[in-house]
C-alpha positions as CSV (number, residue, x, y, z in Angstrom):
1,M,124.9,91.9,92.2
2,T,121.4,93.5,91.0
3,K,119.8,96.9,91.9
4,H,116.1,96.7,91.7
5,L,114.5,101.1,90.5
6,I,111.3,102.3,89.7
7,L,111.2,105.4,87.8
8,I,108.3,107.8,87.9
9,L,107.5,110.3,85.4
10,V,104.7,112.6,87.0
11,G,102.7,115.2,84.4
12,K,100.6,117.3,86.0
13,R,102.3,117.6,89.6
14,K,100.5,120.1,90.9
15,D,97.5,117.5,90.4
16,S,99.4,114.4,91.2
17,A,102.1,114.4,93.6
18,L,99.6,114.7,96.8
19,K,98.6,110.6,95.1
20,V,101.9,109.6,94.7
21,Q,103.4,110.6,97.7
22,Q,100.6,108.9,99.6
23,I,101.9,106.1,97.9
24,L,105.1,106.4,98.1
25,T,104.5,106.9,102.3
26,E,101.9,103.3,102.2
27,W,105.3,101.5,101.2
28,G,108.4,103.4,102.8
29,C,110.2,101.3,104.4
30,M,110.8,99.4,100.7
31,I,112.1,102.9,99.4
32,K,116.3,103.3,100.2
33,T,116.9,106.1,98.2
34,R,114.5,108.5,96.7
35,L,115.5,111.1,93.8
36,G,113.4,114.0,92.3
37,V,113.5,116.3,89.5
38,H,111.3,119.1,88.2
39,D,112.4,121.8,85.7
40,G,112.6,125.6,87.5
41,V,112.0,127.1,90.5
42,L,110.1,129.2,92.5
43,E,108.0,131.2,89.7
44,D,109.3,129.4,87.0
45,C,108.2,125.5,88.6
46,S,107.8,123.2,85.8
47,D,104.6,120.7,86.0
48,F,106.4,117.1,85.5
49,G,108.5,115.1,87.6
50,L,111.0,113.0,87.7
51,M,111.2,110.2,90.1
52,V,114.6,108.1,90.9
53,L,113.8,105.3,93.2
54,E,115.8,102.2,94.4
55,V,113.5,99.7,96.1
56,V,114.5,96.5,98.0
57,G,112.1,93.6,98.9
58,D,110.1,91.3,97.4
59,K,110.1,91.6,93.5
60,N,105.6,91.3,94.4
61,N,105.3,94.1,96.5
62,I,107.8,96.3,94.1
63,E,105.6,94.9,91.8
64,E,102.6,96.6,92.6
65,V,103.8,99.9,94.1
66,A,105.0,100.6,90.3
67,R,101.3,99.3,89.5
68,K,99.9,101.3,91.9
69,L,101.5,104.6,90.5
70,N,100.2,103.1,86.9
71,L,96.2,104.0,87.9
72,L,96.8,107.4,88.9
73,P,96.3,110.0,85.6
74,G,99.4,111.8,84.7
75,V,101.9,108.9,86.0
76,E,103.4,106.7,84.4
77,A,105.9,104.4,86.4
78,K,108.5,101.5,85.4
79,Y,110.3,98.2,87.3
80,V,113.8,97.8,86.4
81,S,116.3,96.1,87.6
82,L,119.2,95.8,86.6
83,T,122.3,92.9,87.2
84,L,125.9,93.6,87.1
85,S,127.9,90.0,86.3
86,E,131.2,89.7,89.2
């Protein structure tokens, strides 16, 4: 069994969030699971965030999503493939 993930660290969320969202929407059909985490709430909302995406589809497309995200200032994305031996 293999799982494909994209891990995204977003700095300056208020500046980057819209562009990140646009890229994820463009490739939305390949996103199976999406988890977003940031520290703080209400008046103490953090400007940094972490997103974990479980993605499906062609490896080249997955790598392209990570590449596009990495072009954004203050965004770091990593493609991770995990395989469990049967």
